[in-house]
Residue, then its C-alpha position, 0 to 999 in steps of 0.5 A: m108391292n113386295r115379292s110376297g104380295f106379288i106372288l099372292a096376287i098372281i096366285v089369286v088371279a090365276q085361281f080366279c081365271c081357272t076356276s071359271l071353268w067350274f060353273a061354265g055349264n051352269g051359266v049357260m044352262a038354259d041355252l044348253i037345254n034349248s040347243y041340244g034338247l035336254r030335259e029340264g033336270a039336266l042341271g043336277s046331272l051336269t053339275s054332278a058330272v063336274q063334281l064326279g070328275f073332280i073327285t076322280g081327279t083328286f083321288l088319282f092325283a092323291a094316290l100318285t102324290i102328283a102335287d108333291r112330286f112335281s112342280p105344282s105350278r107346272v101341274f097347274l098349267c097342264c091342268a088349266l090347258a086341258g080343262a080349257a080345251l075340254n070346256l070348249g067341247m060344250t060348243a061342239e055341234g050335235n052334242t047330247l046329254g051323254s057327250l056333255l056329261l063326258v066333257r063336264f066330267g073331264t073338265g072336273f077331272f082337271l080342276a083337281g089340278i087347279y083348286p087344291v094345287g093352288m092351295k098347295i102353292a099358296s101353302d108353299h109360299f106362306k107359312e105365317g098368316l096362311g088363313k089370310s092367304l087362303g082367304f084370298l085364294v078361295g075368294a078368287l075361286v068363288v068369284g071365278t065360279a060366279l063369273p059365267h053367270l055375269l058373262k051370261n048377263s053381260a053378253g047381250a047379243m053374244h052367243w052362248k058359245s062365245v061365253i064358253q070360248l071366253v071362259s076357256a081363254i080366261a082359264t088359259v091365261g090363268g095357267l100361263l100366269m101361274v107357271t110364268f110368275v110363281p116358282d116353287g115356294p120356300y116351304r115346299k118339301a118335295g116327295v120323291a116317289a108315288d106314296f100310296s100309303a099317304f092316302f091312309r096316313v092323312f087321317r091318323k092325326k086327330e087335329l086333321r080329322s076334326s078339320a076335315f069333318g068340319y069341311f065335309g059338313h060345309m061341303w054338303e051345303l056349299y055346291t048345292f046352294w050354288a047350283f040351286v041359287p038360280v032355281m031359288l030365284s025362279a021359285y021366288l018369282k013363281a011364288h010372288p008373280p009381281a016380282t021381277l029379277n035379273i036371275p043371271l045377275w043376281s046369281f052372280l052377286i049372291i055367289a060372288t059376294g062370298g069372295g069378299a067373305c073369304v077374305a074377311g074371314g081370313f083377317l078375322s081368323q088372325r084375331f079370333g083364331v082359325k077354328r073359332t072363325a070357321t065354326t062361327a061361319l058354319f053355324l051361321s050358314c046352318t041357320c040360313c039353311l033352316l030359315a030358308p023355307f020361311l024366307f020364300q014366304v016373305e013379300q019384300q023382295s029386297f029382304f029375300l035378296a038380302f037374305l040370299l046375299f048373306w047366305g052367299m057370304v057365310v056359306i063359303a067363309d069357312s072354306p079357306l079356314f078349314s083348308t088352313l087347318v088341314a094344311q097346318s096339321a098335315d105332315p109337310e111331305i104330304k101336305g099337297t096330298a092331304l089337301t087333295i084327299v080332303n077336297g076329293i072326299g068333300f066333293s064326293i059329298t056334294i054329289i049326294s047333296i046335289q042329287l038328293l035336292a034335285a030328286v026331291t025338287s023334281f016331284t015337289d015344289a015345297k020350299g022346305v026341301y032347302a032345310l035338307l042343306a042343314i044336315g051337313p053343317i049340323l054334323g060338322l058342328l058336332s064333330l068340331r065340338r067333340s074335338g074341343 
């Protein structure tokens, strides 16, 4: 393996390790509810707390241009350690919904120094074939996000608190790998001071605006889909009583399958173009949103699972491609800030989407509610079409 390949492999592994913090609460949600006497609707609140923390972190990191002023590998390490420590807060005795919301918010805050900073590190090392590199990187995020579901399924007699502790240990290892083996990249152009105007300068370019709006539409769907995968599986079981499913295992598979799709999308973008590949993936995921209400009526369990696996692939395949377009169109000295801002706005949108679906599903079990996820992709596709 050459030096570039080694650097990419370390970035990918570190990103995988650290993003396992993201859905750690979702992976043991049933245990949290039972252990601390939470209401059933805690899923939406705790998921949104992580997103809100991430948004707060991204905007603060962007305003202070943290990823451009300081060594991004060191920023990554500091945030990995802090996020891992806060994640352990879920295991504290006497937790309430309020304290859990606080530690999940804090975990999300420091994820702002992991996900977008990881993309910044990759873009500092790879100029040609950036779409392929970010495909590997976001693929690692996807599998890392799904990991808590797999750990929960594989844990057997392992207590749920041990699952959380293991996730924190994995995140710590990821941070140490990044700072030990990944130096500042050759394409890094460091900022010298906080630049509050960077927040507003980011969107002056038409190309960046188009890519960002496509990403925003994609984000409306993505994290809500991931959060509700176990809910969809449970709903299918209720609608088809003879059916049986290992919900943690299938939740992992449906989410994790997107990791391979990100890598495949990166390779396809080299042949068909980044924008065209991203637009195609967004169209396919939009189609899945619209078809979802009808698929719940299908008696063949294997067909329903195959549909969710396909949705799990196309829902994320465009994410690294939109980030590639943003990185390529941003001014070099604020590239990290541009990625952070666009991520922050995108995750702000996920809160609205998650809370909307959580609110609607709290008073109706109609499967048509999942068609609401198509709103974002439709608007994203319209924006991309208008930009040519």
